[in-house]
Structures are given as structure tokens and as C-alpha cells.
Backbone as CSV, one residue per row, in Angstrom:
resi,resn,N_x,N_y,N_z,CA_x,CA_y,CA_z,C_x,C_y,C_z
1,MET,39.134,144.987,113.630,39.063,145.234,112.195,38.960,143.897,111.461
2,GLN,37.954,143.740,110.645,37.739,142.506,109.891,38.385,142.592,108.510
3,ARG,38.814,141.452,108.010,39.397,141.408,106.677,38.338,141.812,105.654
4,PRO,38.690,142.722,104.748,37.716,143.135,103.729,37.508,142.044,102.684
5,ASP,36.418,142.131,101.972,36.180,141.256,100.836,37.233,141.579,99.775
6,PHE,37.666,140.577,99.024,38.715,140.801,98.030,38.353,141.909,97.048
7,THR,37.091,142.018,96.697,36.669,143.024,95.713,36.867,144.451,96.217
8,GLN,37.087,144.613,97.525,37.308,145.946,98.098,38.791,146.272,98.250
9,ILE,39.653,145.354,97.877,41.101,145.549,98.016,41.653,146.127,96.722
10,ASN,42.468,147.180,96.861,42.940,147.908,95.683,44.433,147.810,95.408
11,SER,45.201,147.193,96.309,46.649,147.131,96.088,47.213,145.821,96.627
12,GLY,48.386,145.486,96.110,49.071,144.294,96.589,49.403,144.392,98.063
13,GLN,49.823,145.577,98.509,50.165,145.761,99.923,48.948,145.535,100.813
14,GLU,47.820,146.047,100.396,46.590,145.866,101.172,46.222,144.377,101.241
15,PHE,46.353,143.681,100.115,46.079,142.240,100.086,47.024,141.499,101.021
16,ASN,48.287,141.935,101.029,49.337,141.268,101.802,49.188,141.459,103.303
17,ASN,48.318,142.344,103.734,48.099,142.562,105.169,47.209,141.503,105.801
18,TRP,46.677,140.598,104.992,45.693,139.648,105.496,46.099,138.218,105.200
19,TYR,45.611,137.321,106.058,45.809,135.891,105.847,44.740,135.389,104.883
20,TRP,45.166,134.601,103.900,44.250,133.992,102.928,44.594,132.516,102.837
21,THR,43.591,131.656,102.838,43.856,130.234,102.639,44.196,130.004,101.173
22,LYS,44.811,128.879,100.897,45.138,128.557,99.507,43.862,128.467,98.675
23,GLU,42.827,127.859,99.245,41.566,127.717,98.516,40.995,129.087,98.133
24,GLU,41.075,130.042,99.054,40.585,131.396,98.760,41.394,132.029,97.631
25,MET,42.721,131.833,97.672,43.566,132.433,96.635,43.341,131.775,95.276
26,VAL,43.089,130.472,95.265,42.761,129.794,94.000,41.482,130.396,93.426
27,ASP,40.479,130.587,94.280,39.212,131.185,93.826,39.415,132.607,93.306
28,ILE,40.246,133.389,94.012,40.533,134.767,93.585,41.210,134.757,92.215
29,CYS,42.173,133.849,92.034,42.868,133.757,90.741,41.887,133.421,89.620
30,LYS,41.010,132.469,89.873,40.032,132.091,88.838,39.109,133.261,88.514
31,MET,38.640,133.940,89.558,37.741,135.080,89.383,38.445,136.220,88.626
32,SER,39.757,136.346,88.837,40.535,137.430,88.229,41.202,137.013,86.920
33,HIS,40.891,135.816,86.436,41.457,135.292,85.188,42.980,135.190,85.260
34,LEU,43.471,134.730,86.418,44.900,134.493,86.618,45.123,132.984,86.708
35,PRO,46.331,132.502,86.382,46.606,131.077,86.586,46.392,130.725,88.066
36,SER,45.779,129.571,88.319,45.436,129.220,89.705,46.249,128.052,90.243
37,ASN,47.349,127.712,89.572,48.208,126.632,90.052,49.359,127.203,90.871
38,GLY,49.991,126.355,91.673,51.161,126.771,92.439,50.919,126.772,93.933
39,SER,51.982,127.051,94.672,51.932,127.078,96.133,51.228,128.348,96.619
40,LYS,50.971,128.391,97.918,50.346,129.584,98.503,51.172,130.833,98.218
41,PHE,52.499,130.711,98.313,53.364,131.874,98.120,53.334,132.350,96.666
42,ILE,53.287,131.411,95.739,53.210,131.778,94.318,51.879,132.464,94.030
43,LEU,50.788,131.912,94.563,49.468,132.512,94.357,49.408,133.917,94.942
44,ARG,49.950,134.084,96.152,49.952,135.393,96.813,50.700,136.415,95.953
45,ASP,51.887,136.046,95.476,52.680,136.959,94.635,51.941,137.311,93.345
46,ARG,51.308,136.301,92.756,50.584,136.496,91.498,49.435,137.490,91.685
47,ILE,48.686,137.326,92.767,47.541,138.210,93.038,48.022,139.625,93.338
48,MET,49.082,139.749,94.154,49.605,141.075,94.494,50.088,141.799,93.238
49,TYR,50.771,141.077,92.370,51.267,141.680,91.132,50.096,142.175,90.285
50,ALA,49.070,141.350,90.149,47.901,141.730,89.341,47.210,142.959,89.917
51,LEU,47.113,143.040,91.242,46.483,144.205,91.872,47.272,145.482,91.586
52,ASP,48.591,145.367,91.565,49.446,146.542,91.356,49.707,146.855,89.879
53,HIS,49.296,145.963,88.972,49.582,146.146,87.544,48.335,145.939,86.685
54,GLU,47.237,146.505,87.144,45.989,146.528,86.371,45.582,145.149,85.847
55,GLY,45.725,144.129,86.688,45.263,142.786,86.340,46.198,141.973,85.480
56,GLN,47.399,142.510,85.203,48.342,141.778,84.360,48.845,140.525,85.072
57,VAL,49.213,139.530,84.272,49.768,138.286,84.803,51.277,138.439,84.920
58,LYS,51.801,138.097,86.070,53.240,138.192,86.323,53.980,137.128,85.509
59,ASN,55.083,137.537,84.864,55.935,136.564,84.177,56.621,135.714,85.226
60,GLU,56.473,134.418,85.109,57.057,133.507,86.090,58.031,132.575,85.399
61,GLU,59.042,132.145,86.160,60.010,131.205,85.612,59.308,129.894,85.292
62,LYS,59.629,129.344,84.146,59.058,128.052,83.762,59.704,126.961,84.614
63,LYS,58.877,126.004,85.025,59.408,124.864,85.762,60.294,124.044,84.835
64,ILE,61.398,123.581,85.378,62.284,122.728,84.591,61.645,121.345,84.512
65,ARG,61.469,120.867,83.306,60.867,119.541,83.132,61.877,118.470,83.538
66,PRO,61.384,117.427,84.218,62.300,116.345,84.587,62.836,115.634,83.347
67,ASN,64.040,115.111,83.477,64.647,114.369,82.376,64.108,112.945,82.310
68,SER,63.768,112.393,83.457,63.367,110.992,83.531,61.918,110.782,83.094
69,THR,61.677,109.631,82.489,60.312,109.235,82.125,59.872,108.025,82.947
70,PHE,60.618,107.714,83.989,60.288,106.563,84.845,58.884,106.741,85.417
71,ASN,58.075,105.696,85.350,56.685,105.775,85.808,56.581,105.266,87.246
72,TRP,56.640,106.194,88.190,56.599,105.831,89.611,55.244,105.270,90.022
73,ALA,54.219,105.558,89.282,52.875,105.078,89.630,52.683,103.609,89.274
74,LYS,53.368,103.129,88.221,53.094,101.770,87.734,54.284,100.828,87.790
75,ALA,55.484,101.348,87.908,56.672,100.491,87.873,56.726,99.579,89.098
76,GLU,57.311,98.404,88.891,57.556,97.509,90.023,58.829,98.004,90.705
77,LEU,58.696,98.436,91.940,59.822,99.032,92.659,60.587,97.963,93.424
78,SER,61.888,98.183,93.564,62.739,97.283,94.353,63.755,98.132,95.100
79,LEU,64.492,97.498,95.982,65.522,98.229,96.729,66.591,98.789,95.798
80,ALA,66.752,98.184,94.632,67.766,98.646,93.673,67.262,99.777,92.778
81,THR,65.963,100.077,92.818,65.410,101.151,91.982,66.095,102.471,92.317
82,LYS,66.546,103.156,91.272,67.213,104.450,91.487,66.187,105.576,91.528
83,ILE,66.432,106.534,92.412,65.579,107.719,92.527,65.841,108.606,91.312
84,THR,64.772,109.041,90.673,64.886,109.885,89.482,64.389,111.297,89.785
85,ASP,64.615,112.191,88.841,64.220,113.588,89.059,62.717,113.808,88.933
86,ASN,61.965,112.765,88.595,60.507,112.886,88.537,59.837,112.018,89.611
87,VAL,60.571,111.762,90.683,60.050,110.883,91.740,58.685,111.367,92.218
88,SER,57.805,110.392,92.453,56.447,110.692,92.904,56.178,109.894,94.171
89,PHE,55.523,110.535,95.137,55.273,109.890,96.430,53.849,109.350,96.519
90,GLY,53.341,108.861,95.406,51.979,108.336,95.347,51.843,106.965,95.997
91,PRO,50.685,106.323,95.798,50.393,105.042,96.454,51.419,103.945,96.172
92,ASN,51.956,103.872,94.948,52.924,102.825,94.623,54.198,102.991,95.454
93,PHE,54.697,104.212,95.536,55.899,104.496,96.325,55.636,104.209,97.802
94,ARG,54.517,104.696,98.311,54.194,104.525,99.732,53.993,103.056,100.085
95,SER,53.356,102.317,99.191,53.140,100.891,99.422,54.477,100.150,99.482
96,PHE,55.380,100.490,98.560,56.699,99.865,98.576,57.424,100.176,99.882
97,MET,57.444,101.439,100.268,58.140,101.817,101.503,57.517,101.126,102.716
98,SER,56.203,101.036,102.754,55.523,100.354,103.862,55.949,98.895,103.932
99,SER,56.133,98.265,102.779,56.540,96.854,102.755,57.958,96.673,103.291
100,GLN,58.737,97.743,103.290,60.128,97.662,103.744,60.311,98.050,105.207
101,VAL,59.360,98.783,105.759,59.536,99.290,107.135,58.358,98.909,108.034
102,ASP,57.872,97.694,107.885,56.838,97.144,108.771,55.555,97.958,108.795
103,LYS,55.138,98.491,107.673,53.849,99.189,107.523,53.684,100.417,108.424
104,LYS,54.748,100.887,109.049,54.647,102.085,109.891,55.095,103.336,109.129
105,PHE,55.255,103.201,107.839,55.787,104.288,107.022,54.833,105.473,106.944
106,SER,55.396,106.664,107.136,54.660,107.903,106.863,55.589,108.798,106.054
107,CYS,55.035,109.445,105.075,55.831,110.214,104.117,55.922,111.671,104.577
108,HIS,56.780,111.960,105.555,56.895,113.319,106.084,57.859,114.158,105.250
109,SER,57.778,115.460,105.449,58.521,116.393,104.593,60.031,116.209,104.680
110,ASP,60.575,115.861,105.853,62.025,115.656,105.967,62.479,114.567,104.997
111,PHE,61.711,113.484,104.976,62.056,112.351,104.121,61.872,112.714,102.641
112,MET,60.751,113.328,102.309,60.504,113.691,100.905,61.582,114.642,100.390
113,ASN,61.994,115.592,101.228,63.054,116.520,100.818,64.351,115.766,100.544
114,TRP,64.679,114.791,101.417,65.904,114.014,101.219,65.837,113.271,99.888
115,VAL,64.710,112.625,99.628,64.561,111.855,98.385,64.746,112.772,97.174
116,LYS,64.081,113.925,97.168,64.170,114.845,96.025,65.594,115.353,95.813
117,GLU,66.345,115.493,96.904,67.712,116.020,96.821,68.742,114.940,96.503
118,ASN,68.322,113.683,96.442,69.273,112.587,96.256,68.944,111.737,95.030
119,VAL,68.746,112.410,93.919,68.533,111.719,92.648,69.766,110.856,92.379
120,GLY,69.524,109.605,92.014,70.627,108.678,91.751,70.837,107.690,92.884
121,ALA,70.385,108.045,94.086,70.451,107.097,95.202,69.410,106.007,94.950
122,THR,69.516,104.901,95.678,68.565,103.801,95.493,67.471,103.856,96.558
123,LEU,66.428,103.063,96.336,65.378,102.980,97.357,65.905,102.299,98.617
124,GLN,66.964,101.495,98.485,67.627,100.945,99.683,68.180,102.103,100.521
125,ASP,68.810,103.068,99.860,69.312,104.255,100.565,68.159,105.012,101.209
126,ALA,67.039,105.088,100.504,65.870,105.806,101.029,65.320,105.117,102.272
127,VAL,65.276,103.792,102.256,64.801,103.042,103.431,65.708,103.324,104.625
128,LEU,67.019,103.278,104.401,67.974,103.544,105.488,67.827,104.971,106.010
129,LYS,67.627,105.924,105.107,67.462,107.321,105.523,66.182,107.491,106.317
130,TRP,65.093,106.847,105.880,63.828,106.947,106.609,64.008,106.418,108.028
131,GLU,64.692,105.266,108.165,64.916,104.686,109.499,65.771,105.622,110.355
132,GLU,66.772,106.239,109.731,67.622,107.206,110.452,66.795,108.399,110.934
133,LEU,65.943,108.914,110.068,65.103,110.053,110.451,64.113,109.668,111.549
134,GLU,63.605,108.448,111.506,62.655,107.989,112.526,63.315,107.838,113.891
135,GLU,64.606,107.541,113.911,65.339,107.389,115.181,65.252,108.655,116.030
136,ARG,65.123,109.802,115.382,65.061,111.074,116.119,63.863,111.126,117.050
137,LYS,62.815,110.383,116.734,61.603,110.408,117.560,61.848,109.889,118.971
138,LYS,62.927,109.132,119.145,63.234,108.587,120.476,63.692,109.683,121.436
139,ASP,64.161,110.786,120.891,64.567,111.933,121.715,63.304,112.679,122.140
140,PRO,63.042,112.761,123.465,61.808,113.418,123.918,61.723,114.900,123.538
141,ASN,62.853,115.520,123.214,62.857,116.938,122.843,62.728,117.162,121.335
142,PHE,62.680,116.073,120.576,62.631,116.216,119.116,61.293,116.773,118.654
143,LYS,61.383,117.757,117.776,60.195,118.297,117.106,60.551,118.483,115.644
144,ARG,59.755,117.897,114.785,59.981,118.021,113.346,59.701,119.459,112.924
145,ASP,60.520,119.985,112.026,60.286,121.330,111.499,58.957,121.355,110.756
146,ILE,58.256,122.450,110.904,56.989,122.635,110.197,57.252,123.573,109.022
147,ALA,56.760,123.190,107.862,56.965,123.999,106.651,56.418,125.409,106.857
148,THR,57.107,126.394,106.308,56.734,127.799,106.469,55.297,128.074,106.057
149,ASN,54.841,127.392,105.016,53.480,127.663,104.536,52.404,127.019,105.410
150,ASN,52.797,126.198,106.387,51.813,125.565,107.265,51.703,126.362,108.563
151,MET,51.172,127.573,108.448,51.082,128.478,109.596,50.174,127.935,110.686
152,TYR,49.130,127.225,110.295,48.173,126.689,111.271,48.877,125.738,112.245
153,CYS,49.603,124.758,111.719,50.283,123.786,112.592,51.319,124.472,113.482
154,GLN,52.069,125.431,112.902,53.073,126.139,113.696,52.411,126.949,114.804
155,TYR,51.306,127.593,114.492,50.583,128.395,115.481,50.086,127.504,116.616
156,ILE,49.470,126.370,116.280,48.942,125.459,117.301,50.076,124.934,118.177
157,ARG,51.216,124.580,117.565,52.358,124.087,118.348,52.854,125.168,119.301
158,ASP,53.038,126.389,118.794,53.555,127.481,119.628,52.570,127.856,120.727
159,PHE,51.289,127.885,120.407,50.251,128.189,121.395,50.289,127.153,122.513
160,SER,50.352,125.875,122.143,50.346,124.790,123.125,51.592,124.815,124.000
161,ALA,52.738,125.160,123.418,53.976,125.231,124.196,53.911,126.365,125.218
162,ALA,53.308,127.485,124.839,53.211,128.640,125.744,52.081,128.489,126.756
163,ASN,51.104,127.657,126.442,49.929,127.470,127.309,49.669,125.975,127.499
164,PRO,50.550,125.285,128.251,50.441,123.825,128.344,49.126,123.323,128.938
165,ASN,48.437,124.146,129.702,47.174,123.714,130.307,45.956,124.057,129.449
166,ALA,46.180,124.771,128.366,45.062,125.144,127.486,44.635,123.941,126.654
167,LYS,43.394,123.951,126.248,42.856,122.869,125.420,43.064,123.203,123.945
168,PHE,43.007,122.155,123.134,43.155,122.331,121.687,42.090,123.280,121.139
169,VAL,40.873,123.180,121.667,39.792,124.058,121.177,40.119,125.524,121.442
170,ASP,40.856,125.804,122.533,41.277,127.181,122.818,42.279,127.660,121.768
171,ALA,43.249,126.796,121.455,44.255,127.147,120.447,43.585,127.400,119.101
172,LYS,42.651,126.536,118.742,41.963,126.676,117.455,41.108,127.939,117.418
173,ALA,40.441,128.248,118.535,39.613,129.460,118.597,40.482,130.709,118.426
174,CYS,41.646,130.717,119.078,42.556,131.864,118.948,43.075,131.977,117.517
175,TRP,43.426,130.848,116.918,43.869,130.846,115.523,42.801,131.454,114.617
176,ASN,41.564,131.013,114.793,40.480,131.485,113.926,40.246,132.984,114.060
177,LYS,40.433,133.530,115.262,40.282,134.986,115.439,41.498,135.723,114.889
178,LYS,42.680,135.195,115.182,43.920,135.873,114.784,44.047,135.947,113.256
179,ARG,43.679,134.890,112.564,43.863,134.877,111.106,42.961,135.861,110.379
180,ARG,41.989,136.399,111.073,41.099,137.394,110.464,41.563,138.826,110.735
181,MET,42.686,138.961,111.442,43.226,140.287,111.769,44.296,140.679,110.749
182,PRO,44.536,141.981,110.586,45.613,142.387,109.677,46.970,142.034,110.279
183,MET,47.899,141.623,109.436,49.242,141.301,109.909,50.243,141.403,108.774
184,LYS,51.489,141.589,109.148,52.545,141.783,108.159,52.681,140.553,107.266
185,ASN,52.640,140.776,105.978,52.804,139.740,104.961,51.802,138.599,105.069
186,GLY,50.705,138.823,105.791,49.685,137.792,105.908,50.112,136.584,106.713
187,PHE,51.218,136.698,107.470,51.715,135.581,108.269,51.072,135.591,109.642
188,VAL,50.421,134.499,109.985,49.806,134.366,111.303,50.845,133.732,112.222
189,ARG,51.294,134.501,113.209,52.292,134.012,114.158,51.722,134.116,115.565
190,PHE,52.064,133.152,116.401,51.601,133.164,117.780,52.335,134.240,118.578
191,GLU,51.581,134.951,119.422,52.138,135.906,120.383,51.526,135.586,121.742
192,GLU,52.270,135.850,122.804,51.807,135.522,124.164,50.413,136.078,124.450
193,SER,50.127,137.258,123.940,48.836,137.902,124.221,47.661,137.220,123.511
194,ASP,47.943,136.282,122.617,46.864,135.629,121.863,45.895,134.858,122.750
195,ILE,46.349,134.438,123.924,45.465,133.689,124.826,44.213,134.503,125.156
196,LEU,44.341,135.828,125.102,43.199,136.699,125.395,42.144,136.648,124.289
197,LEU,42.512,136.167,123.119,41.578,136.102,121.997,40.487,135.059,122.203
198,LYS,40.746,134.081,123.071,39.769,132.996,123.221,38.511,133.436,123.943
199,ASP,38.578,134.546,124.661,37.402,135.020,125.414,36.449,135.814,124.554
């Protein structure tokens, strides 16, 4: 069974049975005159609500505006710089962090989450936390958590763990077939039988 075209879908539940990329959902929102900003989960909820309520826009909680006006893009950063509620992980922040950790800095989700949760801490604290988080890589069993909305990476990891002799192209081929099938809440999850999809 192939995923139907969006124009053939009549309910939120029907929409929710299929996997949709963020880009597809942004396009659907624009075509349906819905706001097209937000995460995949916000877009999915918005589209489902509109399908079930004659195209109406769902009332959503307003984002709380940050109190700080600190300009993370242009400010000269130092180890004493305090993390604010409007912290940005753009080039200025990344360049500063790279200068502190021998240019091997990568801005992964564990670190970004820590920074966002520690308003008031200094960039010195952030450097120490980044080094602490990097230490985990020395453990051969360490695997960084994959964000829930990144189903592709989780699927590839799970496929590879269950099929250590399979090639990446096999995992990707199975992903591409599986994501076009109906599934609960549009979540693509690896199952042992997926290896049969590559044929």
C-alpha cells in the first residue's frame, strides 16, 4: 500500500498513519494556508487539527520571549560570558568554543541541551561540560541518544545493530521502502523483518 497524495487524505488520523518529512509538511501547511513554522511534531499536529476542523488553525501556546537582549552573533565572547536565555549556537559561539577545545568542537544535542538548561552559568562552565560529555566517547559501548524526531538516524543505527554484516545502502533502501508504508503515528521504527524489504 502506497502513501496517498495529501489531497486524498480526509482526516487527521489518516494523515497520522504515514511518515512525512518536515519539508513535505511545510509545503502542506503553505498549500493549506496554515502557519509553516515549528518542529515536525508541531507541523503534524497543526495539519491533523486542520483536517479534522474544516481547515481551522489550531490555537497554539505563544513562545515565551527571552528576557535577554545579548547579541550572541556579534558579541566578543570570553570564558566569563554568562549564558543567557536567548543563547544562540551560531558561528560566533561555535568559533569561540573551537578556540577553547583545540578546534575539535562539535555542537551536539547533549551539549546544546545542557547550555539551554543552565542559564547563568559561564562559558567556562560550558567548556568544562563539553569536555566531560566528550569523555564518554572513550567508552566503546557509548552511544549518544538520538532525538525522537530524527527517525532516519535511529532507524539506520537499529538496522545496523541487528544486521552487522549489512551495508549502509541496504539500511537506506529498507528505510526508503518502510517510510512509504502506513504506520502508527507516522513513526518509522526498525523491525527485524525489515531486512526483507531490501529485496
